[in-house]
N, CA, C and O atoms as a CHARMM CRD file, in Angstrom:
* protein
*
  200
    1    1 MET  N    -17.49900  -4.55100  18.09900 PROA 1      0.00000
    2    1 MET  CA   -16.64500  -5.65900  17.97300 PROA 1      0.00000
    3    1 MET  C    -15.46100  -5.22800  17.24400 PROA 1      0.00000
    4    1 MET  O    -15.50800  -4.49000  16.26000 PROA 1      0.00000
    5    2 LYS  N    -14.27200  -5.76600  17.81300 PROA 2      0.00000
    6    2 LYS  CA   -12.90400  -5.51200  17.19400 PROA 2      0.00000
    7    2 LYS  C    -12.60400  -6.57100  16.20300 PROA 2      0.00000
    8    2 LYS  O    -12.87000  -7.74500  16.46200 PROA 2      0.00000
    9    3 PRO  N    -12.06000  -6.21500  15.07400 PROA 3      0.00000
   10    3 PRO  CA   -11.48100  -7.22800  14.15700 PROA 3      0.00000
   11    3 PRO  C    -10.25800  -7.78000  14.79200 PROA 3      0.00000
   12    3 PRO  O     -9.62200  -7.19000  15.66600 PROA 3      0.00000
   13    4 ALA  N     -9.95400  -8.98900  14.28600 PROA 4      0.00000
   14    4 ALA  CA    -8.70200  -9.70300  14.80000 PROA 4      0.00000
   15    4 ALA  C     -7.46000  -8.94000  14.55900 PROA 4      0.00000
   16    4 ALA  O     -6.55800  -8.85600  15.39200 PROA 4      0.00000
   17    5 ALA  N     -7.44300  -8.35900  13.33200 PROA 5      0.00000
   18    5 ALA  CA    -6.20900  -7.57200  12.96300 PROA 5      0.00000
   19    5 ALA  C     -6.60500  -6.58800  11.83900 PROA 5      0.00000
   20    5 ALA  O     -7.54600  -6.81800  11.07900 PROA 5      0.00000
   21    6 THR  N     -5.88000  -5.54100  11.77800 PROA 6      0.00000
   22    6 THR  CA    -6.06000  -4.56400  10.72700 PROA 6      0.00000
   23    6 THR  C     -5.66300  -5.21600   9.38400 PROA 6      0.00000
   24    6 THR  O     -4.59100  -5.80900   9.26800 PROA 6      0.00000
   25    7 SER  N     -6.50800  -5.10100   8.41800 PROA 7      0.00000
   26    7 SER  CA    -6.24100  -5.62600   7.10600 PROA 7      0.00000
   27    7 SER  C     -5.24000  -4.78900   6.38600 PROA 7      0.00000
   28    7 SER  O     -5.16300  -3.57800   6.59500 PROA 7      0.00000
   29    8 VAL  N     -4.39600  -5.47900   5.45700 PROA 8      0.00000
   30    8 VAL  CA    -3.32900  -4.79200   4.71600 PROA 8      0.00000
   31    8 VAL  C     -3.92000  -3.71700   3.91000 PROA 8      0.00000
   32    8 VAL  O     -3.34700  -2.62700   3.91600 PROA 8      0.00000
   33    9 PRO  N     -5.04400  -3.88300   3.18200 PROA 9      0.00000
   34    9 PRO  CA    -5.69800  -2.80200   2.35900 PROA 9      0.00000
   35    9 PRO  C     -6.13000  -1.52800   3.11900 PROA 9      0.00000
   36    9 PRO  O     -6.35800  -0.47700   2.51800 PROA 9      0.00000
   37   10 PHE  N     -6.23000  -1.64500   4.37600 PROA 10     0.00000
   38   10 PHE  CA    -6.59400  -0.52500   5.24700 PROA 10     0.00000
   39   10 PHE  C     -5.40100   0.53800   5.30200 PROA 10     0.00000
   40   10 PHE  O     -4.55100   0.50300   6.19100 PROA 10     0.00000
   41   11 ALA  N     -5.41100   1.43200   4.33600 PROA 11     0.00000
   42   11 ALA  CA    -4.30900   2.35900   4.25300 PROA 11     0.00000
   43   11 ALA  C     -4.58900   3.82500   4.68100 PROA 11     0.00000
   44   11 ALA  O     -3.68700   4.65500   4.78800 PROA 11     0.00000
   45   12 GLY  N     -5.87600   4.08400   4.91400 PROA 12     0.00000
   46   12 GLY  CA    -6.23300   5.50500   5.27400 PROA 12     0.00000
   47   12 GLY  C     -6.38800   5.62600   6.80000 PROA 12     0.00000
   48   12 GLY  O     -6.07000   4.71000   7.55800 PROA 12     0.00000
   49   13 PRO  N     -6.90700   6.83300   7.22600 PROA 13     0.00000
   50   13 PRO  CA    -7.14000   7.06200   8.62900 PROA 13     0.00000
   51   13 PRO  C     -8.51000   6.45100   9.15900 PROA 13     0.00000
   52   13 PRO  O     -8.76500   6.37000  10.36100 PROA 13     0.00000
   53   14 TYR  N     -9.31100   6.05600   8.21500 PROA 14     0.00000
   54   14 TYR  CA   -10.55300   5.32200   8.63000 PROA 14     0.00000
   55   14 TYR  C    -11.09200   4.57400   7.44000 PROA 14     0.00000
   56   14 TYR  O    -10.54800   4.68500   6.34100 PROA 14     0.00000
   57   15 ALA  N    -12.16800   3.80200   7.63800 PROA 15     0.00000
   58   15 ALA  CA   -12.93400   3.05600   6.66000 PROA 15     0.00000
   59   15 ALA  C    -14.35600   3.06700   7.04200 PROA 15     0.00000
   60   15 ALA  O    -14.70200   3.21800   8.21300 PROA 15     0.00000
   61   16 LEU  N    -15.20400   2.90600   6.04600 PROA 16     0.00000
   62   16 LEU  CA   -16.57700   2.71300   6.28900 PROA 16     0.00000
   63   16 LEU  C    -17.00400   1.25700   6.08200 PROA 16     0.00000
   64   16 LEU  O    -16.53200   0.59100   5.16000 PROA 16     0.00000
   65   17 GLY  N    -17.80800   0.82000   6.85700 PROA 17     0.00000
   66   17 GLY  CA   -18.21400  -0.58700   6.78800 PROA 17     0.00000
   67   17 GLY  C    -19.65700  -0.83900   7.37000 PROA 17     0.00000
   68   17 GLY  O    -20.29600   0.06300   7.91200 PROA 17     0.00000
   69   18 THR  N    -20.12300  -2.11600   7.22300 PROA 18     0.00000
   70   18 THR  CA   -21.31200  -2.51600   7.81700 PROA 18     0.00000
   71   18 THR  C    -21.02500  -3.57200   8.80000 PROA 18     0.00000
   72   18 THR  O    -20.48600  -4.62600   8.46300 PROA 18     0.00000
   73   19 LEU  N    -21.37900  -3.30800  10.02100 PROA 19     0.00000
   74   19 LEU  CA   -20.96700  -4.32700  11.16400 PROA 19     0.00000
   75   19 LEU  C    -22.25600  -4.79900  11.72800 PROA 19     0.00000
   76   19 LEU  O    -23.31700  -4.26000  11.41400 PROA 19     0.00000
   77   20 SER  N    -22.18200  -5.81200  12.56700 PROA 20     0.00000
   78   20 SER  CA   -23.35000  -6.29600  13.28100 PROA 20     0.00000
   79   20 SER  C    -22.82600  -6.74500  14.61700 PROA 20     0.00000
   80   20 SER  O    -21.69100  -7.20800  14.73400 PROA 20     0.00000
   81   21 GLY  N    -23.65700  -6.60700  15.62300 PROA 21     0.00000
   82   21 GLY  CA   -23.38500  -7.02200  16.95100 PROA 21     0.00000
   83   21 GLY  C    -23.96300  -8.47500  17.17500 PROA 21     0.00000
   84   21 GLY  O    -24.39000  -9.17700  16.25900 PROA 21     0.00000
   85   22 PRO  N    -23.92600  -8.82700  18.45800 PROA 22     0.00000
   86   22 PRO  CA   -24.47100 -10.16900  18.81000 PROA 22     0.00000
   87   22 PRO  C    -25.90100 -10.42700  18.37000 PROA 22     0.00000
   88   22 PRO  O    -26.27100 -11.55600  18.04900 PROA 22     0.00000
   89   23 ASP  N    -26.73400  -9.32200  18.35800 PROA 23     0.00000
   90   23 ASP  CA   -28.12000  -9.54100  17.90900 PROA 23     0.00000
   91   23 ASP  C    -28.16600  -9.65600  16.43200 PROA 23     0.00000
   92   23 ASP  O    -29.26700  -9.88700  15.93300 PROA 23     0.00000
   93   24 GLY  N    -27.08600  -9.52200  15.62400 PROA 24     0.00000
   94   24 GLY  CA   -27.10300  -9.72900  14.25100 PROA 24     0.00000
   95   24 GLY  C    -27.69100  -8.62000  13.37400 PROA 24     0.00000
   96   24 GLY  O    -27.77900  -8.79300  12.15800 PROA 24     0.00000
   97   25 VAL  N    -28.10700  -7.44900  13.97800 PROA 25     0.00000
   98   25 VAL  CA   -28.64900  -6.39500  13.16200 PROA 25     0.00000
   99   25 VAL  C    -27.47400  -5.51700  12.61500 PROA 25     0.00000
  100   25 VAL  O    -26.74400  -4.88600  13.37900 PROA 25     0.00000
  101   26 PRO  N    -27.33300  -5.50700  11.30500 PROA 26     0.00000
  102   26 PRO  CA   -26.26700  -4.75300  10.75000 PROA 26     0.00000
  103   26 PRO  C    -26.50400  -3.26200  10.82100 PROA 26     0.00000
  104   26 PRO  O    -27.64200  -2.79300  10.77500 PROA 26     0.00000
  105   27 PHE  N    -25.42000  -2.52800  10.93400 PROA 27     0.00000
  106   27 PHE  CA   -25.30300  -1.06000  11.06000 PROA 27     0.00000
  107   27 PHE  C    -24.17400  -0.47800  10.38300 PROA 27     0.00000
  108   27 PHE  O    -23.11700  -1.10800  10.34200 PROA 27     0.00000
  109   28 PRO  N    -24.29500   0.79000   9.78600 PROA 28     0.00000
  110   28 PRO  CA   -23.20300   1.36600   9.20300 PROA 28     0.00000
  111   28 PRO  C    -22.12900   1.89300  10.29200 PROA 28     0.00000
  112   28 PRO  O    -22.49400   2.33200  11.38300 PROA 28     0.00000
  113   29 ALA  N    -20.89600   1.81700   9.93600 PROA 29     0.00000
  114   29 ALA  CA   -19.94900   2.22700  11.01800 PROA 29     0.00000
  115   29 ALA  C    -18.70500   2.85200  10.34100 PROA 29     0.00000
  116   29 ALA  O    -18.36900   2.53800   9.19900 PROA 29     0.00000
  117   30 LEU  N    -18.03900   3.74900  11.09700 PROA 30     0.00000
  118   30 LEU  CA   -16.71400   4.24000  10.75400 PROA 30     0.00000
  119   30 LEU  C    -15.75400   3.52200  11.52800 PROA 30     0.00000
  120   30 LEU  O    -15.85100   3.49300  12.75500 PROA 30     0.00000
  121   31 VAL  N    -14.75800   2.89200  10.86600 PROA 31     0.00000
  122   31 VAL  CA   -13.82000   2.07600  11.53600 PROA 31     0.00000
  123   31 VAL  C    -12.43900   2.67700  11.46900 PROA 31     0.00000
  124   31 VAL  O    -12.00300   3.12300  10.40700 PROA 31     0.00000
  125   32 THR  N    -11.72500   2.69600  12.62400 PROA 32     0.00000
  126   32 THR  CA   -10.37500   3.22700  12.67800 PROA 32     0.00000
  127   32 THR  C     -9.32900   2.07900  12.56200 PROA 32     0.00000
  128   32 THR  O     -9.62400   0.93300  12.90200 PROA 32     0.00000
  129   33 PRO  N     -8.18400   2.38700  12.10900 PROA 33     0.00000
  130   33 PRO  CA    -7.01200   1.35600  12.04300 PROA 33     0.00000
  131   33 PRO  C     -6.84600   0.58900  13.30200 PROA 33     0.00000
  132   33 PRO  O     -6.50500  -0.59300  13.26400 PROA 33     0.00000
  133   34 ASP  N     -7.09200   1.26200  14.50400 PROA 34     0.00000
  134   34 ASP  CA    -6.86700   0.62600  15.75400 PROA 34     0.00000
  135   34 ASP  C     -7.94900  -0.35500  16.18700 PROA 34     0.00000
  136   34 ASP  O     -7.87500  -0.94500  17.26500 PROA 34     0.00000
  137   35 GLY  N     -8.97200  -0.52300  15.31700 PROA 35     0.00000
  138   35 GLY  CA   -10.14800  -1.44900  15.56800 PROA 35     0.00000
  139   35 GLY  C    -11.29000  -0.87400  16.28500 PROA 35     0.00000
  140   35 GLY  O    -12.18400  -1.61900  16.68700 PROA 35     0.00000
  141   36 ARG  N    -11.33500   0.48900  16.49300 PROA 36     0.00000
  142   36 ARG  CA   -12.49900   1.02800  17.07600 PROA 36     0.00000
  143   36 ARG  C    -13.57800   1.33700  15.96300 PROA 36     0.00000
  144   36 ARG  O    -13.28200   1.60200  14.79800 PROA 36     0.00000
  145   37 ALA  N    -14.80100   1.27600  16.43500 PROA 37     0.00000
  146   37 ALA  CA   -15.89700   1.46200  15.38500 PROA 37     0.00000
  147   37 ALA  C    -16.93400   2.49200  16.00800 PROA 37     0.00000
  148   37 ALA  O    -17.32700   2.43000  17.17400 PROA 37     0.00000
  149   38 LEU  N    -17.31400   3.41800  15.10700 PROA 38     0.00000
  150   38 LEU  CA   -18.31900   4.38500  15.51300 PROA 38     0.00000
  151   38 LEU  C    -19.58900   4.08800  14.78900 PROA 38     0.00000
  152   38 LEU  O    -19.64200   4.12200  13.56000 PROA 38     0.00000
  153   39 ASP  N    -20.63500   3.79000  15.56000 PROA 39     0.00000
  154   39 ASP  CA   -21.96700   3.56700  14.87500 PROA 39     0.00000
  155   39 ASP  C    -22.50900   4.82800  14.32700 PROA 39     0.00000
  156   39 ASP  O    -22.68200   5.84300  15.00100 PROA 39     0.00000
  157   40 LEU  N    -22.77400   4.70400  13.02400 PROA 40     0.00000
  158   40 LEU  CA   -23.20400   5.92400  12.27400 PROA 40     0.00000
  159   40 LEU  C    -24.77000   6.07100  12.16100 PROA 40     0.00000
  160   40 LEU  O    -25.24200   6.97300  11.46900 PROA 40     0.00000
  161   41 ARG  N    -25.53600   5.22100  12.81200 PROA 41     0.00000
  162   41 ARG  CA   -27.03500   5.32500  12.71500 PROA 41     0.00000
  163   41 ARG  C    -27.49500   6.63000  13.13300 PROA 41     0.00000
  164   41 ARG  O    -28.37600   7.19400  12.48500 PROA 41     0.00000
  165   42 THR  N    -26.95600   7.18600  14.20700 PROA 42     0.00000
  166   42 THR  CA   -27.43300   8.52200  14.67700 PROA 42     0.00000
  167   42 THR  C    -27.12700   9.59200  13.68100 PROA 42     0.00000
  168   42 THR  O    -27.97800  10.43100  13.38800 PROA 42     0.00000
  169   43 ALA  N    -25.86900   9.58400  13.12700 PROA 43     0.00000
  170   43 ALA  CA   -25.49300  10.60500  12.13500 PROA 43     0.00000
  171   43 ALA  C    -26.28000  10.51700  10.90800 PROA 43     0.00000
  172   43 ALA  O    -26.55100  11.54600  10.28800 PROA 43     0.00000
  173   44 LEU  N    -26.70200   9.26600  10.47300 PROA 44     0.00000
  174   44 LEU  CA   -27.52500   9.11800   9.30900 PROA 44     0.00000
  175   44 LEU  C    -29.07900   9.22800   9.51300 PROA 44     0.00000
  176   44 LEU  O    -29.86600   9.04200   8.58500 PROA 44     0.00000
  177   45 GLY  N    -29.45800   9.53600  10.76600 PROA 45     0.00000
  178   45 GLY  CA   -30.87100   9.75900  11.14700 PROA 45     0.00000
  179   45 GLY  C    -31.59000   8.43700  11.17700 PROA 45     0.00000
  180   45 GLY  O    -32.79700   8.42800  10.93800 PROA 45     0.00000
  181   46 GLU  N    -30.93200   7.28800  11.45800 PROA 46     0.00000
  182   46 GLU  CA   -31.61200   6.01100  11.73900 PROA 46     0.00000
  183   46 GLU  C    -31.72600   5.74700  13.16500 PROA 46     0.00000
  184   46 GLU  O    -30.95600   6.26800  13.97200 PROA 46     0.00000
  185   47 GLN  N    -32.74000   4.88900  13.52800 PROA 47     0.00000
  186   47 GLN  CA   -32.88800   4.48400  14.86200 PROA 47     0.00000
  187   47 GLN  C    -31.94400   3.34000  15.21600 PROA 47     0.00000
  188   47 GLN  O    -31.74900   2.44000  14.39900 PROA 47     0.00000
  189   48 GLU  N    -31.39900   3.34600  16.31900 PROA 48     0.00000
  190   48 GLU  CA   -30.57000   2.26400  16.82400 PROA 48     0.00000
  191   48 GLU  C    -31.54100   1.15900  17.32900 PROA 48     0.00000
  192   48 GLU  O    -32.59600   1.45100  17.89100 PROA 48     0.00000
  193   49 ALA  N    -31.15700  -0.07600  17.11500 PROA 49     0.00000
  194   49 ALA  CA   -32.00800  -1.17600  17.60900 PROA 49     0.00000
  195   49 ALA  C    -31.98600  -1.21400  19.10800 PROA 49     0.00000
  196   49 ALA  O    -30.97000  -0.98000  19.76200 PROA 49     0.00000
  197   50 ALA  N    -33.15700  -1.52200  19.62600 PROA 50     0.00000
  198   50 ALA  CA   -33.25600  -1.52100  21.11600 PROA 50     0.00000
  199   50 ALA  C    -32.73000  -2.92600  21.66500 PROA 50     0.00000
  200   50 ALA  O    -32.72100  -3.15200  22.87500 PROA 50     0.00000
């Protein structure tokens, strides 16, 4: 999911956050200023929801 707009406090090359998809299951993510998000469950050794 993309945020509506990049927030003003977003000053670095990326941010860490907890996001959720339509199924409502939260997951850790790396977010870039252009609104892209990388699901970090695999990097952290967690299972992705099916």
